[in-house]
C-alpha positions as CSV (number, residue, x, y, z in Angstrom):
1,M,-74.3,27.1,8.5
2,P,-74.2,25.2,5.2
3,P,-71.1,25.8,3.1
4,T,-73.3,26.8,0.1
5,V,-74.8,29.7,2.0
6,N,-71.3,30.9,3.0
7,R,-70.1,30.7,-0.6
8,R,-73.1,32.6,-1.7
9,A,-72.5,35.3,0.9
10,T,-68.8,35.6,-0.1
11,L,-69.7,35.9,-3.8
12,A,-72.3,38.6,-3.1
13,L,-70.1,40.7,-1.0
14,T,-66.9,40.4,-3.1
15,L,-67.7,39.8,-6.8
16,P,-69.0,43.3,-7.6
17,F,-65.9,44.9,-6.0
18,F,-63.5,42.7,-8.0
19,V,-65.4,43.3,-11.2
20,W,-65.2,47.0,-10.6
21,I,-61.5,46.9,-9.9
22,G,-61.0,44.7,-13.0
23,G,-62.3,47.5,-15.1
24,I,-59.2,49.5,-14.1
25,A,-57.1,47.1,-16.0
26,L,-58.7,48.2,-19.2
27,L,-57.3,51.7,-18.7
28,F,-53.7,50.3,-19.2
29,V,-54.4,49.5,-22.9
30,P,-53.9,52.3,-25.5
31,H,-57.1,54.4,-25.7
32,S,-58.6,57.6,-26.9
33,F,-59.2,60.6,-24.6
34,D,-62.7,59.7,-23.6
35,F,-62.1,55.9,-23.2
36,P,-61.9,56.0,-19.4
37,A,-65.3,57.6,-19.2
38,W,-66.9,54.9,-21.3
39,V,-65.2,52.2,-19.2
40,Y,-66.6,53.9,-16.1
41,A,-70.1,54.0,-17.5
42,G,-69.9,50.4,-18.6
43,K,-68.7,49.0,-15.3
44,T,-71.3,51.1,-13.5
45,L,-74.1,49.4,-15.4
46,L,-72.5,46.0,-15.0
47,C,-71.9,46.3,-11.3
48,A,-75.3,47.8,-10.7
49,G,-76.8,44.7,-12.4
50,L,-74.6,42.4,-10.2
51,L,-75.9,44.2,-7.1
52,L,-79.5,43.6,-8.1
53,A,-78.7,40.0,-8.9
54,L,-76.6,39.1,-5.8
55,R,-78.4,41.3,-3.2
56,P,-75.3,41.6,-0.9
57,W,-77.4,43.4,1.8
58,R,-78.9,40.0,2.8
59,F,-75.6,38.8,4.2
60,V,-74.7,41.6,6.6
61,P,-76.3,41.4,10.1
62,G,-77.7,44.4,11.9
63,R,-80.4,46.8,10.8
64,G,-79.1,49.9,12.6
65,Q,-81.2,52.6,14.2
66,R,-83.1,55.6,12.9
67,G,-80.3,58.0,14.0
68,D,-77.8,56.1,11.9
69,L,-78.9,58.0,8.8
70,L,-78.1,61.4,10.3
71,A,-74.8,60.1,11.7
72,G,-73.9,58.8,8.2
73,L,-74.8,62.0,6.5
74,L,-72.7,64.1,8.9
75,A,-69.8,61.7,8.7
76,G,-70.0,61.7,4.9
77,L,-69.8,65.5,4.8
78,A,-66.9,65.5,7.2
79,V,-65.0,63.0,5.0
80,Y,-65.7,65.1,2.0
81,V,-64.1,68.1,3.7
82,L,-61.0,66.0,4.6
83,W,-60.8,64.8,1.0
84,A,-61.3,68.1,-0.8
85,L,-59.8,70.7,1.5
86,P,-56.1,70.0,1.0
87,E,-56.4,70.5,-2.8
88,S,-58.8,73.5,-2.5
89,L,-56.5,75.7,-0.5
90,P,-55.6,79.1,-2.0
91,W,-51.8,78.3,-1.6
92,P,-50.5,76.7,-4.7
93,G,-47.3,75.6,-3.0
94,A,-49.2,73.8,-0.3
95,V,-51.4,72.1,-2.8
96,E,-48.4,71.0,-4.9
97,W,-46.6,69.6,-1.8
98,Y,-49.8,67.6,-0.9
99,R,-50.1,66.2,-4.4
100,R,-46.4,65.3,-4.6
101,W,-46.1,63.6,-1.2
102,L,-49.6,62.5,-0.1
103,V,-51.1,61.4,-3.3
104,L,-49.8,58.1,-4.9
105,M,-47.1,57.7,-6.0
106,P,-45.1,59.8,-3.5
107,G,-42.4,62.0,-5.0
108,A,-44.1,62.6,-8.4
109,L,-46.9,65.0,-9.3
110,P,-50.0,63.1,-10.5
111,D,-51.2,63.7,-14.1
112,Y,-54.8,64.6,-14.1
113,A,-55.2,65.2,-17.9
114,A,-57.3,62.1,-18.4
115,S,-59.9,63.3,-15.8
116,R,-61.0,65.9,-18.3
117,C,-62.9,63.2,-20.2
118,Y,-65.6,63.6,-17.5
119,A,-66.0,67.3,-18.1
120,W,-69.6,68.3,-18.3
121,E,-69.0,70.5,-21.3
122,N,-67.4,67.6,-23.2
123,A,-69.8,64.8,-22.4
124,P,-72.6,65.5,-20.0
125,L,-74.1,62.0,-20.1
126,L,-70.7,60.4,-19.3
127,A,-70.3,63.0,-16.5
128,L,-73.6,61.9,-15.0
129,A,-72.7,58.3,-15.4
130,R,-69.5,59.0,-13.4
131,L,-71.5,60.8,-10.7
132,A,-74.0,58.0,-10.4
133,G,-71.4,55.3,-10.5
134,S,-69.2,57.0,-7.9
135,A,-72.1,57.7,-5.5
136,F,-74.6,55.0,-5.9
137,V,-72.7,52.0,-7.2
138,I,-69.1,51.8,-6.0
139,A,-69.7,53.5,-2.6
140,P,-72.1,50.8,-1.4
141,I,-70.0,48.1,-3.2
142,E,-66.9,49.2,-1.2
143,E,-68.8,49.1,2.1
144,W,-70.2,45.6,1.5
145,F,-66.7,44.5,0.6
146,F,-64.4,46.3,3.1
147,R,-66.7,46.5,6.1
148,G,-69.2,43.8,5.3
149,F,-66.7,41.1,4.3
150,L,-63.0,42.0,4.7
151,M,-63.2,43.4,8.2
152,R,-65.2,40.4,9.5
153,W,-63.1,37.9,7.6
154,L,-59.9,39.2,9.0
155,T,-61.4,38.9,12.5
156,Q,-62.4,35.2,12.1
157,R,-62.7,32.9,9.1
158,D,-66.2,31.9,10.1
159,W,-67.1,35.5,9.5
160,Q,-70.7,35.4,8.3
161,S,-72.2,35.2,11.8
162,L,-69.9,37.8,13.3
163,P,-71.6,41.1,14.2
164,L,-69.9,44.2,13.0
165,R,-69.5,45.4,16.6
166,A,-67.3,42.4,17.3
167,V,-64.6,43.0,14.7
168,S,-61.1,43.0,16.1
169,R,-58.8,46.0,16.4
170,N,-56.3,44.4,14.0
171,A,-59.0,43.8,11.4
172,F,-60.2,47.4,11.7
173,W,-56.8,48.9,11.1
174,T,-55.8,46.4,8.4
175,T,-59.1,47.1,6.5
176,A,-58.6,50.9,6.8
177,L,-55.0,50.6,5.4
178,V,-56.1,48.4,2.5
179,F,-58.9,50.9,1.8
180,A,-56.4,53.7,1.9
181,F,-54.1,52.2,-0.7
182,E,-57.0,51.3,-3.0
183,H,-57.3,55.1,-3.5
184,D,-54.7,57.4,-4.9
185,R,-55.2,59.9,-2.0
186,A,-53.9,57.4,0.5
187,L,-54.0,59.7,3.6
188,A,-57.5,60.9,2.9
189,G,-58.4,57.3,2.1
190,L,-57.1,56.1,5.5
191,L,-59.1,58.8,7.3
192,A,-62.2,57.9,5.3
193,G,-61.7,54.1,6.1
194,M,-61.3,54.9,9.8
195,V,-64.6,56.9,9.8
196,Y,-66.6,54.3,7.8
197,G,-65.2,51.4,9.8
198,A,-65.9,53.2,13.1
199,L,-69.5,53.8,12.0
200,A,-69.9,50.2,11.1
201,A,-68.6,48.9,14.4
202,K,-70.4,51.5,16.6
203,T,-73.8,51.1,14.9
204,D,-73.4,47.3,14.3
205,S,-74.8,48.0,10.8
206,L,-73.7,49.0,7.3
207,R,-76.5,51.5,7.1
208,A,-74.6,54.5,8.5
209,P,-71.3,53.8,6.6
210,I,-73.1,53.3,3.3
211,V,-75.0,56.6,3.8
212,A,-71.7,58.3,4.7
213,H,-69.8,56.9,1.7
214,V,-72.6,57.7,-0.7
215,T,-72.8,61.2,0.8
216,T,-69.0,61.7,0.5
217,N,-68.9,60.6,-3.1
218,L,-72.0,62.4,-4.2
219,V,-70.9,65.8,-2.7
220,L,-67.4,65.3,-4.1
221,G,-68.8,64.5,-7.5
222,L,-71.0,67.6,-7.4
223,H,-67.9,69.6,-6.4
224,A,-66.0,68.2,-9.3
225,L,-68.8,69.1,-11.8
226,L,-69.6,72.6,-10.4
227,A,-66.1,73.7,-9.8
228,G,-64.5,72.0,-12.7
229,A,-62.3,70.1,-10.2
230,Y,-62.1,66.9,-12.3
231,W,-58.8,65.9,-10.6
232,F,-61.0,64.4,-7.8
233,W,-62.3,62.0,-10.4
């Protein structure tokens, strides 16, 4: 395969992810209360444009089967439960222990004050931008990067022709761990990465994991808006 094709595939599957992560660096500069929400809205628009320009779906083999959509939907709902349940329990002590020890960084309670900038009553348009970006932009971006690129690249350097069903066990677990520590809820992130990776390998397609990831993020976002549980954002 010509090197130019491989470079184009690498760019398409990785650039939107790194641009998205780069937006996080802006949050370390002094900012007003609603600045994170504007950053999120901006990188949502930018990365959506990159997806349309780069069309990463062209570089992942396998079209999947009709049943993959239902499998992805059910898996996405299951991951939502795994993600939300520990912090939705009616036992404050258990929730505090979970947040102190199973949410990064361990040993300290996370500060969720900044997440109020996405509150519907404060800025409904920014809240909708967060919901759309979380569900329909970063969810597929992460699947194209983690399962479409990283899991295959860790299996073999000539990764572009590798079917998803042929990824190695080491690549599967390494990708799941990297995915876990990309999120503040590392344990939930690890379980999510295992589910999405298993869907990709079993169906030999990114259709099911993308549907699952979109479902998880969409339902979690609706949970945050409807219940005022903005700490999930």
